[in-house]
C-alpha positions as CSV (number, residue, x, y, z in Angstrom):
1,M,-6.0,-26.9,-6.9
2,A,-2.7,-26.0,-8.3
3,T,-0.3,-23.7,-6.5
4,E,1.3,-20.9,-8.5
5,C,4.6,-19.1,-7.7
6,V,5.7,-15.6,-8.6
7,R,9.3,-14.5,-8.4
8,I,10.1,-11.0,-7.4
9,P,13.4,-9.3,-6.4
10,V,14.3,-9.3,-2.7
11,E,14.2,-5.5,-2.6
12,E,10.6,-5.4,-3.9
13,Y,9.6,-8.1,-1.4
14,T,11.1,-6.1,1.5
15,Q,9.4,-2.9,0.3
16,L,6.0,-4.7,0.0
17,K,6.4,-6.1,3.5
18,K,7.1,-2.7,5.0
19,K,4.1,-1.2,3.2
20,A,1.9,-4.0,4.5
21,A,3.1,-3.3,8.1
22,I,2.4,0.4,7.7
23,A,-1.1,-0.3,6.3
24,D,-1.9,-2.6,9.2
25,D,-0.8,0.0,11.7
26,L,-2.9,2.7,10.0
27,L,-6.0,0.5,10.1
28,L,-5.5,-0.1,13.8
29,Q,-5.1,3.7,14.5
30,L,-8.2,4.5,12.4
31,D,-10.2,1.9,14.2
32,S,-9.1,3.3,17.6
33,S,-9.9,6.8,16.4
34,I,-13.4,5.8,15.4
35,K,-14.0,4.2,18.8
36,D,-12.8,7.3,20.5
37,L,-15.0,9.5,18.4
38,K,-18.1,7.4,19.1
39,A,-17.3,7.4,22.9
40,G,-16.9,11.2,22.8
41,R,-13.3,11.3,23.8
42,I,-12.2,13.7,21.1
43,K,-12.0,17.4,21.6
44,R,-11.6,20.1,18.9
45,V,-8.5,22.1,19.6
């Protein structure tokens, strides 16, 4: 299997890494919220 390489500017790489970190954090928060909802630990304010 051949390996392919793609070249992108450093700024774009940095921006993509930041977006990936934010997306990971949002998924963890969403998962936590769903668990809280199922456990009944959420109140309507």
